[in-house]
N, C-alpha and C positions, 0 to 999 in steps of 0.2 A: 494759755494758762492764766487763771485769775490772779494768782499770787506769785510774784517772782521770788526766787530763792535768794536769800540774803548772801551777798558775796561782796566782800570789801575789796574793791578794785585798787584803791589807793595803797592799802597794806600789801597787796599782792605785787603791785608795781614797785613798791619800795624794796621788797624782798628780791625782785628780779634785778634791780639796780645794784643792790649789795652783791648779788651773784655775778655782776659784770656786764649786765645788759645796759645798753644806752637808754636814756629816758624815753626816746621814741619807740624803741623795741619793747620796752617794758609796758608802755601804754597800749601798743597794738596787741601785745600778748594778752594783757588783762582784758581788753575789749573783746578779743576773740574768745577767750575763755568764758566771759559773761554771756556772750551770745550762745555759745554751745550749752552752757549750763541751763540757761533760761529756755532754750528750745527743746532740749533733750531730756532733762531730768524732771521727774514727777515730784510734786510736793506732797506733804502729808494730806493736804486738802484734796489734791487730785486722787490720791489713793482712797480716801474716805468717800469721795464722790463716786468713784468706780465701784466700791463695795456696795454703796447704796443702790446704784443702778443695777448691779448684778442681783441684789436681793429683790428688787422690783421685778426684774425679768424672771427670776426663779419663781416668785409668787404668781406671776402671770402665767407662766408655763404650767404650774401646778393646777391653776384654775382651768386652763385649757384642757389639760389631761383629764381632770375630773369631769368636765363637760363631755368630752369625747367618750370617756368610759361610761357615763350615764346614758348617752345616746346609743352607744353600742349595745349596752345591756337591754335597753328598751327595744331596739331593733331586733335583737336576738330573741327576746321574749315574744315579740309579734310574729317573727318568722316561725318560731316553734308552734305557736297557736295555729297559724295558717297551715303548717305542715300536718299537725294533728287533725285539723278539720278536713284537709284534702285526703289524708289517709283513711279517715272514717268514711268519707264519701266513696272512696275507691272500694273499701271493704263492703259497703252497702251494695254498690253496683255489682261487685263480684258475686256476692251472695244471691242477688236477684238473678244474675245471668246463670249461676249454677242451678238455681231452682227451675228456671225456664228450660234449661237443658235436661234436667231430671224429668220434667213433665213431658218434654218431647220424646225422650227415650222411653218413658213409661207408655206413652201413647203409641209409639212405634212398635214396641214389644207386644202390647195388647193387640194391635192390629195383626201383627205377624202370627201371634199365637192363635188368635181367632181364625185367621186364614188357614193355618195348619190344622186346626181342629175341624173346620168345615171340610177341608180336603180329606182328612182322616175319616170323618163320618161318611163322606161320599164314597171313599174307597171301600170302607166296610160295607156300606149299603150295596155297592156294586158287587162285592164279593158274595154277599148273602144272596143276591138275586142269581148270581151265576152258580152258586152251589146249591 
């Protein structure tokens, strides 16, 4: 700690002597109490320093959170744009594939109907010759 807590050891030792302690006991007791107070108790300056440090940490955390938030929003916007582009490409491919399938089905049906028509005409022609 930067600043020691003011503690009057002489006055404390005098009070102990009045209470019946020997001079040596009073001095040892006063020194032990000073050591305890200086090592364990926080001063007003210690509390003020702690508050300042906590305020600095809070400000730093707020900046970090704001940065993370901005980065996350940017990443999400980018992902959304990529997803929309991918979906548009998939839709285009699906439409093309469906059109190709439609053309193949139409071609196949045309060939089958044509074949059936030729077969029908041949059957009718054969029947006309027979009859």
